N, C-alpha and C positions, 0 to 999 in steps of 0.2 A: 504494500500500500503505500502511496506517495504522501508522507507526512501531512495527513489531512489536518492535524491540530494547527500547523503553522499556517495552513491555507485561510483557516477561519479566525485564527489569532484571537484578538479581544474585540473585534467588530460585533455587530448585531445581526441576528437573524430573526426574521418575522415569521411566525407561523399564523396564518389565517385559518380559523377553525380548529383551535387547539384544544376545544373542550371534550372532544370525543376520545375513545381509547386509542385510536390511532394517532390523533393529534397529540395526546399526552406521550405516547411512545416516540413520536418524532422529537419532542421537546427534550425528553430524556436524553436520546441519542446525540442530539446536537450539544446539549449541555456537558456530556461526557467528553466531547471534544474541546471543550474548553471555550466555547462560544457564548457571549451574552445573548439573552432572549427577549423578545417581544411577544407575548402571547396574547393572541386576538381572539376573544370569544365573540362569536356571531349570533348568540343566543343570549337567553337571561342567565345562563349558568355562569357562576362566579368562580374565577380561576385564581383568586388571591391566595388560598391556603396552598393549592398546588404549587404556586409560583413561589411562595416563601420556602416551602419545603424543598423545592428542587434548589434554589438559590443556596439554601444552608448545606445541602448534601454535596453539590458539585461546586461550590465556591465560585460562582458566576453570578453576573446580575441578571435578574429576571423581573420583567414588568408585566403585569397583566392589565388588559384593556378590553372594555365591551365596546362594540362596533355595530349599529344597525346598518346593515348592507343596502338598505332601501333609502337611507338618507344621505344624499349626496354631500350636503354641508357638513355632516359629521365625518364623512370620509375625508373632505377637503381640509378640514380642521386637523384631523389625525395624521394626515400624511404631510402637512405643513410642519407639524410638530416633530414628526419623525426626521424631516429632512434638516431641520434645525438643530436637533438634539443628538442625533445618532447618525453613526456611519453604517448604513445598512448594507451588509455584504451578501446575504442571501434572503430570498423571499419563497416560502413554501406555501402554496396554496391548497388547503384541504377542506374546502367549504362544500364540495359536491355532495359527499355521502360518508357519513361515519356513524359509530354508535356510541351511546352513553350507557354503560352499565348501570350507574346510580339511577338513571331515569328510566332505563329499560326501553329506549326508544332511539330511532333513528335521529341524528341531530337536526336533519333538515325538518322533520316532523315537529321538532321543538322551536323553530325559526318563525319569525313573524313573515318573512318573505317567501314568496315562491321560488322554485329553483332558478328560473331565468333572472329574476331580480338579484339573486344571491350571485350569480355569474357576473352580472354586469357591474355590481358593486366591487367584486374581487378584480375584475378587469380595470376598473378606474383606480384602484390602489395601486395596481401594477404599472399603470401608465404614469401615475403621479411620481413614483419612485425611480422610474427608469433613468431620468436624465442624472440623478446622483449616482446611481449604480454604474453608469457607463464611464464615468469618470475614474473608476477603480481599475487597478491592473487586472482583477478577476473578480467576478461576481456571479451570482447563481439565481436563477429563477426556476422553481419546480412546481408542477401541477400534479395533483394526485387525482387521477381520472379512473373511475370505475370503468372496467370492461365487463361486458355481459357474458362472463363464463358461463352463466346461466340466465339466459335473456329473459325469462319469465319473471325474473325478480325485478326488473326495470320497468317503472311506470312511464307513460308517455310524457309527461313532464320532466323526468329526470332524463330521458333519452335526449329529449331536445337541448337541455342544458349542457349535458355532458359533450354532445356533439359540437356545440358551439365552443365549449372549452378547449376541445380537441383542435377545432380549426384555429382558434386564438393561439394556442401553443405553436402550432405549425407555422403560423403567419410570424410569431415572435422569433422562432428559431431561424426562419429564413431571412429575416431583417436584421438579426443581431449576430448572424454567424461569423462575420468579419469583425466582431467588436470583442471585448473581454468578458461580455456576459453569456454565461452558458446557459441554455434553456433544456430542461429534461422533464419527461413525463414518466409518471409511475402508474402502471395498471395493477393495483394491489390484488393480491389473492383475497378470496372470502375470508374474513376474520374468524379464527377459531372461537368456539363457545358463543357466537352472537348470530349464527344461522337459525331462521325460524324452522326450518325443515331438514332432516337429514335423511337422505335416501340411501338405501341399501342396495348394493349391486354384487350379486354372488356372496363372497364371505368378506368383503372389504367395504367398510363404511366410506362413502365418497368425502365425507368431513376430513378423514385422516389423508386422503390424497391431495385435495385442493386447497384445504385451508391452512392459514399459518398464523402464528402469534403475532399480536401487533408489534412487538418488540423485534421480532425477526424481519417483518416488513419494513418497519422504520430503519433498521441497521442497514439493510439492502438499499433503500431508497437514499439515504443520506449519503453512504459511501459511494453509491454510483453516481449521485450528483456531484461530488467532489472530484471523481475521476473524469467527469465531463461526459458521462454516458448520456445519449439523448432518449433512449428508451429503456426503462427498467421494469422487468417483469419478476417478481420475486416467485421463487418456486419452479421446479423443472416441468411438472405437469402443466402448470398454469402457462408456461411458454408453450408447451404443445398445443393447449387449447387455444391460445391466441393465435398462433399462425394456421391452425386449421379452421378458425372460425372468423378472422377478420374480413376476408373476402366477402363472406356471406352476411356480414353485418353492415347493410348499406347505409345506416345512419350514423355510423363511426368512421366514416371516410373524410379525408382532407378536403373533399369537393364541397363539403358542406358550405353553405353561404357564410360569408364572414361576418363578423360583428360590425355594428356601426362604426362609421370612419371617426365618431368622435371618442371612441374607446381605443382607437389605434395608437401605438407608441409614435412618438415624433422622434425619428432616428435619421 
């Protein structure tokens, strides 16, 4: 591994949607590498206690913030503060789909905004921070994007939001590939212990084949981001499923209509 600790140094990583199990696992993984954190809760869930505990354990600075992704003024206020007070080295966007064990619900179900509004808000945060991130020798943007390893689990609203996030990520990658900003996409495996249904095939539980613990997904996501990997799919069988199913999944193609020009990065 290429000295990932020195890459992150003492600058800040922002995690949008840090209130779920995967979001918290991503925060722990980044903190273990010695990077300060800004944890953004996009629901009413309070991350203060988690932030304090992580700060004490890993000896990094951790700040917890709540953000309504439907409130453009709040987004502008937050991103102005971030640009003025912090040097943001990495932005991890985990707002699409995550699970809260404490609430026993999908994070998106706890949010006020619909899927598309959440995506627009996250895109606006990204666009607002890009000018500062481009000035750094190396910086990172990562989108956590569910892939329909089991398509029946994806409702129409989530499909539309995810396809737009995929298109946005591809456009960012194309526009920033000659800069110091690295763009990556993570298609996480279904998370162990939070699947609603477990199917039995022969003698093997499908959960044991396809699901991974949040900590494993987070480790592979963060390490892949720091290596500059553009596509990260944790788990061998999930890679197989991805390459078998991606061509049949029409709503997940890069040809999806792009996001509005007002959300495009100015590069």
